[in-house]
N, C-alpha and C positions, 0 to 999 in steps of 0.2 A: 576415154574413152571407152568408145564402145565396141568393144570386139566384132558383133555380129554385124552391127550398123556405120560406122572408123573408115572401114577399108582395109583394119588392119589385114598385117599379110605374116606367118608366127612360122618359124623354118625348123624343125627339128631333123634328130639321122635319126625315129627310132623311126623302124621300117611293123609300119600299122598290120603285116601279115605273122614276122615274127613276133610280137607282141601275147596276138595274140593266140600263140603257140605255147609262152615262154609262161602264159596265165593258167590255159589250159594245163600241159604239163605240173606245175606247181598246183592245180589245185588239186587232179587227180594220183600225182604220186605220194601228194603229201595225206591224202583223206586214207590212202591205202599206210602210211606209215601209221599214220595217228590212231589209227583200226587194231593192227598189233600189238603198238605203243597201252595204247585200255587193256590188251587180254594179259597181258603183262601187267600192266599194273594191279588188276583185281585179285595177284599173290603177293599183293605189298603190301604190309603194311601199315606206309608212312606214306602211302600212293597223293602224287605224284611226285613227290619227293626219291633220290636218290637212298637208299636203306642205308647209309651211311647219314643222310643228315637227318644230326640229332634235333630233339624236338624242341632247343630252346633257338635252334636256329632256322626254325621253320617260320616262330612264333614269329621271328624279325623277320622274314623273309613277305610271312603273312602282314604284317601291321607297316611298313615298307606302305607297302601295295596298296595296305587302307588307305595309309593318310597321300599318297599319290593320287590316292583316283578326284574325279569332278565332285562327286557326292560330298564331300570330304572337303575339300573346297573352298565349294559352297557353303557350306554351313558353317566353316570355320567365322567363315568370311562373312559370317550372317552374325557370328558372336558367339557361338553354342561352346559348351566348356567340351576334351571328350571322353569325358564319361558320358552324356549325352549323346553326341553323334554315335559313339561305341553300342549307348542303348537301339538309334536306332538303324542302326545295321543290323544288327540282331532279328529285328522282325520280317517277317515274311508279305514281301511283295508280288505284283504283277509285274511280271519283265521275261523283256524278248534277246535269248543268249543264243548266239551265236553256234551253230552245229557243222560241221561239213558238208552235211547233206541240204542246206540252209538255216534258218533266224526256231526259232522252237520260242514259240508262248506258254513259257508255266512260271510256277511261284515257287517263289528261292528268294532263299535275303541277302541284299549286300553284297554279307561278311562268306556265306559259303560260294558264292559266285567270285568273289575273289580269290576263294582255292576252285573253282574248277573252273578260270579261264588260267590258272599253273597250270591245267589238267596237259594244255594243247600244243604242240611243235611247235616252232616258227621253220621258217627259208624265208632268204633271197635268193635273186640269177639277175646275173645281165649278160647279155652278151655285145661284146663290141667288140666293133670292123680294129684286127691286127693294125693293120696297111694304115688305115685312118685314126685311128682310136674313136669309131664315130664310135655312139650307144647305139645299139640296132635294137634293141626290147632290156627292162627296168623290173621285175617284180620284187616289190621291196618289199612282203610279206604274205600269209594265206590270203588276208582278210584286212580290204585297209576299213571300211566303213567300223572293225571294229580292233581293230589292230592295227596303229596310225607309225605305228615304230614303224621305217626304213630299215632292214636289215640290209641294202645293199652301202646307204649311202649313211647312217650314223653306224650301225655294227661294226662289234667287234671281233674276231676271230682272230686263228693260225693262221700263219700264212700259209704254211700248206692248205687250211679250205681256201684260200680267197689267190693264189697262183698258180696257174696250172703251167705245167709248160707246154709250147707248139714252135712248129716249123714253120716259118712264112718261106714259101712256095719261091721269094725269088732267091733263096739262098740254099736254098735242096740241092743245084748241082754245085755245088762248095761242097761238098758232105763226101 
């Protein structure tokens, strides 16, 4: 089917105005939180990681991210060894990176870009109509192009971060 020509209709519970406001709220709020986080990181010796994360733990985190990268997977599929891939990852190349103010062209090694991207705060946002369960707005993260992970649908968090008590209007009179 061609969704533009075959007369298909797609129905969704997303409210386009709420979605627009949700995306703007995430973008603005996370931008200010990110600025505060960046200021705090300037005083940390192993930023962006917490003070109690050991050098070995940092190395493990970065190595795991390295092996999960598309660039690594492609090079591995082409038959290159890990040592050869690491050598390539250490070479600076022109790249376009994400910032809260928009994309930026820079010269950076892929290895440095892994650590750079670890410095970003992430969030998810969902608004659900309590009476119907309809999803009215869904923002899976700060920027889908650069961070494909969906913090709403896939992300795991503490129960206190996901459940917010609410009162239904129809039950208010019973209280």
